[in-house]
Structure formats: structure tokens, C-alpha cells
C-alpha positions as CSV (number, residue, x, y, z in Angstrom):
1,X,-33.1,-24.0,-58.3
2,X,-32.6,-20.5,-56.7
3,X,-33.1,-17.5,-58.9
4,X,-30.6,-14.9,-57.6
5,X,-30.5,-11.3,-58.6
6,X,-27.2,-9.7,-57.6
7,X,-27.7,-5.9,-57.5
8,X,-25.0,-3.3,-57.1
9,X,-26.1,-0.3,-55.1
10,X,-27.0,3.0,-56.9
11,X,-24.4,5.7,-57.2
12,X,-23.2,7.1,-53.8
13,X,-21.8,10.5,-53.1
14,X,-18.3,9.2,-53.4
15,X,-18.6,7.1,-56.5
16,X,-18.3,9.9,-59.1
17,X,-15.3,11.4,-57.4
18,X,-13.4,8.1,-57.2
19,X,-13.2,7.8,-53.4
20,X,-12.7,4.4,-51.8
21,X,-15.7,3.7,-49.5
22,X,-15.1,0.2,-48.0
23,X,-17.1,0.1,-44.7
24,X,-17.5,3.9,-44.6
25,X,-21.1,4.9,-45.1
26,X,-21.9,7.8,-47.5
27,X,-25.4,8.4,-48.7
28,X,-26.7,7.9,-52.3
29,X,-26.0,10.9,-54.5
30,X,-28.9,12.7,-56.1
31,X,-28.3,10.8,-59.3
32,X,-28.1,7.6,-57.2
33,X,-31.5,8.2,-55.7
34,X,-33.0,8.4,-59.3
35,X,-31.1,5.3,-60.3
36,X,-32.5,3.4,-57.3
37,X,-36.0,4.4,-58.2
38,X,-35.5,3.2,-61.8
39,X,-34.1,0.0,-60.4
40,X,-37.2,-0.4,-58.3
41,X,-39.4,0.1,-61.4
42,X,-37.4,-2.5,-63.3
43,X,-38.1,-5.1,-60.6
44,X,-41.8,-4.4,-60.3
45,X,-42.6,-7.2,-62.8
46,X,-40.5,-9.8,-61.0
47,X,-42.0,-12.1,-58.4
48,X,-39.5,-11.7,-55.5
49,X,-39.6,-13.9,-52.3
50,X,-36.9,-12.3,-50.2
51,X,-34.5,-9.3,-50.3
52,X,-31.1,-9.2,-48.6
53,X,-28.9,-6.1,-48.4
54,X,-25.6,-5.1,-47.0
55,X,-26.3,-2.9,-44.0
56,X,-24.6,0.2,-45.4
57,X,-26.7,3.1,-46.4
58,X,-25.9,3.0,-50.2
59,X,-27.1,-0.6,-50.4
60,X,-30.0,-0.5,-48.0
61,X,-31.5,2.6,-49.6
62,X,-31.2,0.9,-53.0
63,X,-32.9,-2.3,-51.6
64,X,-35.8,-0.3,-50.1
65,X,-36.7,1.0,-53.6
66,X,-36.9,-2.6,-54.9
67,X,-38.9,-3.7,-51.8
68,X,-41.5,-1.0,-52.1
69,X,-43.7,-2.7,-54.7
70,X,-43.3,-6.2,-53.3
71,X,-44.4,-5.6,-49.7
72,X,-41.2,-7.1,-48.4
73,X,-38.9,-6.2,-45.6
74,X,-35.2,-5.8,-46.4
75,X,-33.0,-8.2,-44.4
76,X,-29.6,-7.0,-43.5
77,X,-26.8,-9.4,-44.4
78,X,-23.2,-8.7,-43.3
79,X,-21.7,-11.4,-45.4
80,X,-22.3,-9.3,-48.5
81,X,-21.0,-6.0,-47.1
82,X,-18.2,-4.2,-49.0
83,X,-14.6,-5.2,-48.5
84,X,-12.8,-3.4,-45.7
85,X,-10.4,-1.2,-47.6
86,X,-8.5,-0.5,-44.4
87,X,-6.1,2.5,-44.8
88,X,-7.4,3.2,-48.3
89,X,-10.9,4.0,-46.9
90,X,-11.9,7.6,-47.6
91,X,-9.0,8.1,-50.0
92,X,-9.3,9.2,-53.6
93,X,-8.0,6.8,-56.3
94,X,-5.3,9.4,-57.3
95,X,-4.2,9.7,-53.7
96,X,-3.9,5.9,-53.4
97,X,-1.9,5.8,-56.6
98,X,0.7,8.2,-55.2
99,X,0.8,6.9,-51.6
100,X,0.6,3.2,-52.3
101,X,1.7,2.7,-55.9
102,X,2.8,-0.9,-55.6
103,X,-0.3,-2.0,-53.7
104,X,-2.5,-0.1,-56.2
105,X,-0.9,-1.9,-59.1
106,X,-1.2,-5.2,-57.4
107,X,-4.9,-4.6,-56.7
108,X,-5.5,-4.1,-60.5
109,X,-3.2,-6.8,-61.7
110,X,-3.2,-9.5,-58.9
111,X,-6.3,-8.8,-56.7
112,X,-6.2,-12.3,-55.3
113,X,-2.8,-11.4,-53.7
114,X,-4.1,-8.3,-51.9
115,X,-4.8,-7.8,-48.2
116,X,-5.6,-4.2,-47.4
117,X,-3.5,-2.8,-44.6
118,X,-5.9,-2.5,-41.6
119,X,-8.6,-4.2,-43.7
120,X,-9.6,-7.4,-45.5
121,X,-8.1,-9.6,-48.1
122,X,-10.1,-10.5,-51.2
123,X,-9.9,-14.2,-50.1
124,X,-11.7,-13.2,-46.8
125,X,-14.4,-11.6,-48.9
126,X,-14.6,-14.7,-51.1
127,X,-15.0,-17.0,-48.1
128,X,-17.9,-15.0,-46.6
129,X,-19.8,-14.5,-49.9
130,X,-19.4,-18.2,-50.7
131,X,-20.9,-19.0,-47.3
132,X,-23.8,-16.8,-48.2
133,X,-24.3,-18.6,-51.5
134,X,-24.2,-22.0,-49.7
135,X,-26.9,-20.6,-47.3
136,X,-29.1,-19.6,-50.2
137,X,-28.8,-23.1,-51.7
138,X,-29.9,-24.7,-48.4
139,X,-32.6,-22.3,-47.3
140,X,-34.1,-20.7,-50.4
141,X,-34.7,-23.4,-53.0
142,X,-37.4,-22.6,-55.6
143,X,-37.4,-19.0,-54.6
144,X,-36.3,-15.7,-56.2
145,X,-33.8,-13.9,-54.1
146,X,-32.5,-10.3,-54.4
147,X,-29.1,-9.5,-52.8
148,X,-28.1,-5.8,-52.9
149,X,-24.3,-5.6,-52.5
150,X,-21.1,-3.9,-53.6
151,X,-18.7,-4.3,-56.5
152,X,-16.1,-6.4,-54.6
153,X,-18.3,-9.0,-53.0
154,X,-20.4,-9.2,-56.2
155,X,-17.3,-10.0,-58.3
156,X,-16.1,-12.4,-55.7
157,X,-19.5,-14.1,-55.8
158,X,-19.3,-14.5,-59.5
159,X,-15.9,-16.2,-59.2
160,X,-17.3,-18.5,-56.5
161,X,-20.4,-19.3,-58.7
162,X,-18.3,-20.3,-61.6
163,X,-15.6,-21.9,-59.5
164,X,-12.9,-19.8,-61.1
165,X,-9.7,-18.4,-59.6
166,X,-9.9,-15.0,-57.8
167,X,-7.3,-13.8,-60.3
168,X,-10.2,-13.4,-62.7
169,X,-11.9,-11.0,-60.3
170,X,-11.8,-8.0,-62.7
171,X,-13.4,-10.0,-65.6
172,X,-17.0,-9.0,-64.7
173,X,-18.6,-5.6,-65.3
174,X,-20.3,-4.2,-62.2
175,X,-21.8,-0.7,-62.7
176,X,-23.9,1.2,-60.2
177,X,-27.6,0.2,-60.0
178,X,-26.9,-2.8,-62.3
179,X,-28.2,-6.3,-61.8
180,X,-27.0,-9.7,-62.6
181,X,-29.3,-12.8,-62.7
182,X,-27.8,-16.2,-61.7
183,X,-29.6,-19.5,-61.6
184,X,-28.2,-21.7,-58.8
185,X,-29.0,-25.1,-60.3
186,X,-28.4,-28.6,-58.9
187,X,-25.4,-29.4,-61.0
188,X,-24.2,-26.0,-62.2
189,X,-24.6,-22.2,-61.8
190,X,-25.7,-20.3,-64.8
191,X,-25.2,-16.6,-65.4
192,X,-28.3,-15.7,-67.2
193,X,-27.8,-11.9,-67.4
194,X,-24.7,-9.9,-66.4
195,X,-24.4,-6.2,-65.4
196,X,-27.8,-5.1,-66.8
197,X,-28.2,-1.3,-66.9
198,X,-30.7,-0.6,-69.7
199,X,-33.3,0.5,-67.1
200,X,-31.1,3.5,-66.2
201,X,-31.3,5.2,-69.6
202,X,-29.6,8.6,-69.4
203,X,-28.9,8.1,-65.7
204,X,-26.3,5.4,-66.5
205,X,-22.7,6.1,-65.6
206,X,-19.8,3.7,-66.2
207,X,-18.1,2.5,-63.1
208,X,-14.6,3.7,-62.2
209,X,-12.1,1.1,-63.4
210,X,-10.3,0.9,-60.1
211,X,-13.3,0.8,-57.8
């Protein structure tokens, strides 16, 4: 079995204003830096064998806070990087609604049908995160793995883990600085904990519904 903690990065400077990030690379916000430290505290009691992170600043900085108390290096893993939002990257949600209303509605209602202009499709993200999960099964049996990622690849991973259609993509909560624990067992995958945020206390902020 592999014990896998899926961690969403702490709040970035763009999360609270509703700006699509994709592969763009804003820093953690001041609140996000506190959230990351609280996340690190929450993981102190866990025995962790390896930590992977998307190479973007918001994920890597979050992963470093978890790694601090475990004397571990953070390994960059591009298969769990955020979806490339293409032409939406850097735009506010309200701007996207006005400029690309049909695409925006499709993203919320039929995400499995979306390919971002100049960017990726959700299916492409699904394929790369599934490859990452298969890699963990082969290389990290009987270990506890932390993977610090983003909302789109995390939700896609949960669809892959449960072998459910990508149309169910929005069915999982995924707040900033949350973690989800999954057991990759021989015959099934078990979601043990989902979107845990109690460690954040007053620093918790609900994720934007369209991000």
C-alpha cells in the first residue's frame, strides 16, 4: 500500500482576487505563508518518506514548510503541475465570464469537454497525473508520500483514483492548504480523508468556485 497525502498549495497572491494562474508563477500571499506554516505543523506528527511538488512557487514554498521538520528534500514533479489555462492565464474570473462566456460555462458544467485555447485539456492533465499515480504504485510501495499540487490536477487525480468519469471533476472540495489522504491498496484506492482544513483555524478561506 502507498499512503498518499495530496496537498493543495497555500493561498497565492492571486487566489483571493480570483485570477487564473495556470503555469504563471505568483508567490504565496501573506495569509498563504501563514497557512503553509500551519500545514507544516499539521504534518509534524506524520512519518513521511518522500515529498513531491509541482515546480511552481506556490506549491514549492508550501512543500518546503512540510519538509522542514522531516529533514527531506522536495522533489520537483512536473506531472502534477497546474493545468495550462492558455489564454485565460492571468485573467480575472469576471473578465473570463465576459470575454469567453460559452467556454466559461462549459468549464463549470462539462469540464471534461474543455481544452483551453493555447493551453491544455482536462484529459491531458488526467493522463499525466494518472501516470504519476502509476509511478507511485510501482516505486513507493509501503511508503508515505506527500504530493503538493494544484486544484485541477488534484481533482483529476481523485477521478483517476476512483476510476470515475472526468465529468465528476467538480465533485471534490479542494481548498488552499488543504490535504486529502488516499490509500493506494492492491485491489482498490480508498479516500481516507478529503479536503482537510481544520489545521488552518481562522486562516481558512473557502476556495473560489470557478478556480
